[in-house]
C-alpha positions as CSV (number, residue, x, y, z in Angstrom):
1,M,-63.2,-32.0,22.6
2,I,-63.0,-34.1,19.5
3,Y,-66.3,-35.2,17.9
4,T,-66.5,-37.8,15.1
5,V,-69.6,-38.3,12.9
6,T,-70.4,-41.7,11.3
7,F,-73.7,-41.4,9.4
8,N,-73.9,-45.2,8.7
9,P,-72.1,-47.2,11.4
10,S,-72.0,-50.9,11.1
11,L,-71.2,-54.2,12.7
12,D,-68.3,-55.6,10.8
13,Y,-68.4,-59.4,10.5
14,I,-64.8,-60.3,9.5
15,V,-64.4,-64.0,8.4
16,S,-61.7,-66.2,6.9
17,V,-62.7,-69.1,4.7
18,E,-60.2,-71.6,3.4
19,N,-60.5,-72.5,-0.2
20,F,-63.6,-70.3,-0.8
21,R,-65.7,-71.6,-3.7
22,L,-68.6,-69.8,-5.4
23,G,-71.9,-71.7,-5.5
24,L,-71.1,-74.0,-2.7
25,T,-71.5,-74.0,1.1
26,N,-68.4,-72.5,2.7
27,R,-67.5,-72.6,6.4
28,T,-65.5,-70.0,8.3
29,C,-62.2,-70.9,9.9
30,S,-62.1,-67.7,11.9
31,E,-64.6,-64.9,12.6
32,L,-64.6,-61.6,14.4
33,M,-67.4,-59.1,15.1
34,L,-66.5,-55.4,15.6
35,P,-68.2,-52.0,15.5
36,G,-67.3,-50.3,12.3
37,G,-67.6,-47.1,10.3
38,K,-64.8,-44.6,9.6
39,G,-65.7,-42.1,12.2
40,L,-66.1,-44.8,14.9
41,N,-62.7,-46.2,13.9
42,V,-61.1,-42.8,14.4
43,S,-62.7,-42.5,17.9
44,M,-61.6,-46.0,18.9
45,V,-57.9,-45.4,17.8
46,L,-57.9,-42.0,19.5
47,G,-59.1,-43.8,22.7
48,N,-56.3,-46.3,22.3
49,L,-53.9,-43.4,22.1
50,G,-55.3,-41.9,25.3
51,I,-57.4,-39.1,23.7
52,E,-61.1,-38.8,24.5
53,S,-63.7,-38.1,21.8
54,T,-67.5,-38.3,21.4
55,A,-68.9,-40.5,18.6
56,L,-72.0,-39.0,16.9
57,G,-74.2,-40.5,14.2
58,F,-77.3,-42.7,13.7
59,V,-78.1,-46.2,14.8
60,A,-81.2,-48.4,14.4
61,G,-82.6,-51.6,15.6
62,F,-80.9,-54.5,17.5
63,T,-77.7,-54.0,15.4
64,G,-77.6,-50.4,16.4
65,E,-77.9,-51.3,20.1
66,E,-75.0,-53.8,19.7
67,I,-72.9,-51.1,18.0
68,V,-73.5,-48.7,20.9
69,R,-72.8,-51.5,23.5
70,R,-69.5,-52.5,21.9
71,V,-68.3,-48.9,21.4
72,E,-69.0,-47.9,25.0
73,E,-67.4,-51.2,26.2
74,M,-64.2,-50.0,24.4
75,G,-64.3,-46.8,26.4
76,V,-65.6,-44.4,23.7
77,R,-68.2,-41.9,24.6
78,S,-71.2,-42.1,22.2
79,D,-74.2,-39.8,21.6
80,F,-75.9,-41.5,18.7
81,I,-79.4,-40.6,17.4
82,Q,-81.8,-43.5,17.4
83,V,-83.6,-44.2,14.1
84,E,-87.0,-45.7,14.8
85,E,-87.2,-47.9,11.7
86,G,-84.8,-50.2,10.0
87,Y,-81.5,-51.6,11.2
88,S,-77.9,-50.5,11.3
89,R,-76.0,-52.4,8.7
90,I,-73.9,-55.5,8.9
91,N,-70.8,-55.5,6.7
92,L,-69.4,-58.9,5.7
93,K,-65.6,-58.8,5.1
94,L,-64.0,-61.9,3.7
95,K,-60.4,-61.7,5.1
96,S,-59.1,-64.6,3.1
97,I,-59.7,-62.8,-0.2
98,E,-58.3,-59.3,0.4
99,G,-60.6,-56.5,-0.4
100,T,-63.7,-58.6,-0.8
101,E,-66.7,-57.2,1.1
102,I,-70.5,-57.1,1.1
103,N,-71.7,-54.0,2.8
104,G,-75.3,-53.4,4.0
105,C,-77.4,-50.4,3.3
106,G,-78.4,-49.1,6.8
107,P,-81.6,-47.3,7.8
108,T,-83.3,-44.4,6.0
109,I,-82.4,-41.1,7.7
110,S,-85.0,-38.4,7.4
111,G,-84.7,-34.6,7.4
112,P,-85.9,-34.2,11.0
113,L,-83.2,-36.7,12.1
114,T,-80.5,-34.6,10.4
115,D,-81.9,-31.6,12.1
116,R,-81.2,-33.3,15.4
117,L,-77.6,-34.0,14.4
118,M,-77.2,-30.4,13.4
119,A,-78.5,-29.3,16.8
120,K,-75.9,-31.5,18.5
121,L,-73.1,-29.9,16.4
122,D,-74.3,-26.5,17.5
123,V,-72.6,-27.1,20.8
124,L,-69.1,-27.2,19.2
125,E,-66.9,-24.4,20.4
126,N,-63.7,-22.7,19.3
127,G,-60.8,-25.2,19.6
128,D,-63.0,-28.3,19.1
129,V,-62.3,-30.9,16.4
130,L,-64.9,-32.4,14.2
131,V,-64.1,-35.5,12.1
132,L,-66.5,-36.2,9.2
133,A,-65.7,-39.6,7.8
134,G,-67.0,-42.1,5.3
135,S,-69.9,-42.5,2.9
136,I,-73.4,-41.4,3.6
137,P,-76.7,-43.3,3.2
138,G,-78.6,-42.8,-0.1
139,S,-81.4,-41.1,1.9
140,L,-79.2,-38.1,2.7
141,P,-78.3,-35.3,0.3
142,D,-74.8,-35.5,-1.2
143,D,-73.9,-32.1,0.1
144,I,-74.5,-33.0,3.8
145,Y,-70.9,-32.5,4.7
146,R,-70.9,-29.1,3.0
147,K,-74.1,-28.1,5.0
148,I,-72.4,-29.1,8.2
149,M,-69.3,-27.0,7.5
150,E,-71.4,-24.1,6.3
151,R,-73.3,-24.2,9.7
152,L,-70.0,-24.1,11.6
153,K,-68.6,-21.2,9.5
154,G,-67.3,-18.5,11.8
155,R,-66.4,-20.8,14.6
156,D,-62.8,-21.9,15.1
157,V,-63.6,-25.6,14.8
158,M,-60.9,-27.8,13.3
159,V,-62.7,-30.0,10.7
160,V,-61.2,-33.2,9.3
161,V,-62.9,-34.8,6.2
162,D,-62.2,-38.3,5.1
163,A,-64.5,-38.9,2.1
164,T,-64.5,-39.4,-1.6
165,R,-65.2,-37.3,-4.7
166,D,-68.0,-34.7,-4.4
167,L,-68.4,-35.2,-0.6
168,L,-64.8,-34.1,-0.3
169,V,-64.5,-31.5,-3.1
170,N,-67.7,-29.7,-2.0
171,V,-66.2,-28.8,1.4
172,L,-62.8,-27.4,0.2
173,E,-64.0,-23.8,0.1
174,F,-64.6,-23.9,3.8
175,R,-60.9,-24.7,4.4
176,P,-61.0,-28.0,6.3
177,F,-57.9,-28.5,8.5
178,L,-57.3,-32.0,7.1
179,V,-58.5,-34.1,4.2
180,K,-57.4,-37.7,3.8
181,P,-58.0,-39.3,0.4
182,N,-56.1,-42.3,-0.6
183,N,-54.1,-42.2,-3.9
184,H,-56.9,-43.8,-5.9
185,E,-59.5,-41.4,-4.6
186,L,-57.2,-38.4,-5.2
187,G,-56.7,-39.7,-8.8
188,E,-60.4,-40.0,-9.3
189,I,-60.9,-36.3,-8.4
190,F,-58.5,-35.2,-11.1
191,G,-59.1,-38.0,-13.7
192,V,-55.6,-39.5,-13.4
193,E,-54.0,-42.7,-12.1
194,L,-51.5,-42.1,-9.2
195,K,-49.2,-45.0,-8.3
196,T,-46.1,-43.4,-6.8
197,R,-45.5,-40.9,-4.0
198,E,-43.9,-38.6,-6.6
199,E,-47.0,-38.6,-8.7
200,V,-49.2,-37.9,-5.7
201,V,-47.4,-34.7,-4.5
202,P,-48.6,-32.2,-7.2
203,Y,-52.2,-33.4,-6.9
204,A,-52.1,-33.2,-3.1
205,Q,-50.9,-29.6,-3.5
206,K,-53.7,-28.9,-5.9
207,L,-56.2,-29.9,-3.2
208,R,-54.4,-27.4,-0.9
209,E,-54.8,-24.7,-3.6
210,M,-58.5,-25.6,-3.7
211,G,-58.9,-24.9,0.0
212,A,-57.7,-27.8,2.2
213,V,-55.1,-26.7,4.8
214,N,-53.5,-30.1,5.0
215,V,-53.8,-33.0,2.6
216,L,-52.8,-36.5,3.9
217,V,-52.7,-39.2,1.2
218,S,-52.6,-42.8,2.3
219,M,-51.1,-45.2,-0.2
220,A,-51.3,-48.7,1.4
221,G,-48.0,-50.5,0.7
222,Q,-46.5,-47.4,-0.9
223,G,-46.6,-45.3,2.3
224,A,-48.1,-41.8,2.5
225,V,-47.7,-38.2,1.5
226,L,-48.5,-35.0,3.4
227,A,-48.9,-31.6,1.7
228,A,-48.8,-29.6,4.9
229,G,-50.3,-26.2,5.9
230,D,-46.9,-24.6,6.1
231,G,-46.1,-25.5,2.5
232,S,-43.8,-28.4,3.4
233,V,-44.2,-31.8,1.8
234,H,-43.5,-35.0,3.7
235,A,-43.4,-38.4,2.1
236,S,-42.4,-41.8,3.4
237,P,-42.5,-45.4,2.2
238,A,-44.6,-47.9,4.2
239,P,-43.0,-49.3,7.4
240,K,-42.0,-52.9,7.2
241,G,-44.5,-55.4,8.5
242,T,-47.0,-58.1,7.6
243,L,-50.4,-57.1,6.5
244,V,-53.0,-58.8,8.8
245,N,-56.1,-56.7,8.4
246,G,-56.4,-53.6,6.3
247,V,-59.8,-52.6,7.6
248,G,-59.5,-49.3,9.5
249,A,-55.9,-48.5,8.5
250,G,-56.8,-45.2,6.8
251,D,-59.0,-44.2,9.8
252,S,-56.2,-45.0,12.1
253,M,-53.9,-42.7,10.1
254,V,-56.4,-39.9,10.7
255,A,-56.4,-40.6,14.4
256,G,-52.6,-40.8,14.6
257,F,-52.2,-37.6,12.7
258,L,-54.6,-35.8,15.0
259,A,-52.9,-37.2,18.1
260,G,-49.5,-36.2,16.8
261,W,-50.7,-32.7,15.9
262,M,-52.4,-32.2,19.3
263,E,-49.2,-33.3,21.1
264,K,-46.6,-31.1,19.4
265,N,-48.3,-28.9,16.7
266,D,-45.5,-30.2,14.4
267,Y,-46.4,-31.5,10.9
268,R,-43.5,-33.9,10.7
269,H,-44.4,-35.5,14.0
270,A,-48.1,-35.6,13.1
271,F,-47.3,-37.2,9.7
272,H,-45.1,-39.9,11.3
273,M,-47.8,-40.6,13.9
274,G,-50.4,-40.9,11.2
275,L,-48.2,-43.2,9.1
276,S,-47.4,-45.3,12.2
277,A,-51.0,-45.6,13.4
278,G,-52.2,-46.6,10.0
279,S,-49.5,-49.2,9.5
280,A,-49.9,-50.6,13.1
281,S,-53.6,-51.2,12.5
282,A,-52.8,-52.9,9.2
283,F,-50.3,-55.2,11.0
284,S,-52.8,-56.1,13.7
285,E,-56.0,-58.2,14.0
286,L,-57.7,-55.3,15.7
287,L,-57.3,-51.5,15.6
288,A,-53.8,-50.6,16.8
289,T,-53.0,-50.1,20.5
290,K,-50.7,-47.3,21.6
291,E,-47.9,-49.7,22.2
292,E,-48.2,-51.0,18.6
293,V,-48.3,-47.5,17.2
294,M,-45.2,-46.4,19.1
295,E,-43.3,-49.5,18.1
296,V,-43.9,-48.6,14.4
297,Y,-43.2,-44.9,15.1
298,R,-39.7,-45.9,16.4
299,Q,-39.1,-47.8,13.1
300,V,-40.3,-44.8,11.0
301,T,-38.2,-42.2,12.8
302,G,-35.2,-44.4,13.7
303,G,-35.7,-43.4,17.3
């Protein structure tokens, strides 16, 4: 079974505004409301690819209820912990100005609540997959991912970590199966600027030397790089297509890689599936369907 953890899920309110002007009343010309959060996105794309998973995390208030309703409506099994105070966050994403977002804070998560999450993770067995994805609320210690992996030590659980800086670096000694920084996040870890696939490769390999089994680096319009567990390196430019919505593309890459690996245990296939899923979501209004992923996969592989 695959489990995903999203500590701070959201309702993503995605709007377009023509001729946006600061200091004035602006009106939307399109709007969309979706459940969001990196782990949730992974679960939803896995579901689109025909792979079941269980979404874990914390929800609060009426926004939390709506997140659960929408997630389960999409066919994703959820087992969220209810926080009694506060509200799950709403993230405003202004689609007409790429990259412009206002993200909410989310509820305060106390120690007893994290203990409940740890208890849920205790049921994981050999062969299960755990995806730890995204930022954490300020109420949680910044070594929470490390504590989870320490708790799982000795069990043959395949752990995927999609996080930034210390959240990521602190887990490397526990040899996560996959980490997926983007090129900017990878550069921040080592204090360098990485713009090309050629520049990314040696730093992806450094993360492997630090403990990660596989390092998958997303690079938006520049494609992706995989420093794989067998020592091979795979790199590809981005597939051709029109960017429609970049939200969730990196999470889709994680889901595609996992789906490809579980299908064939082949790094090249998993890399191409990850690249295809990430691109297909970027080319779509919503997270990619299986048909959209496979259409891009055929372009990537020439098959």
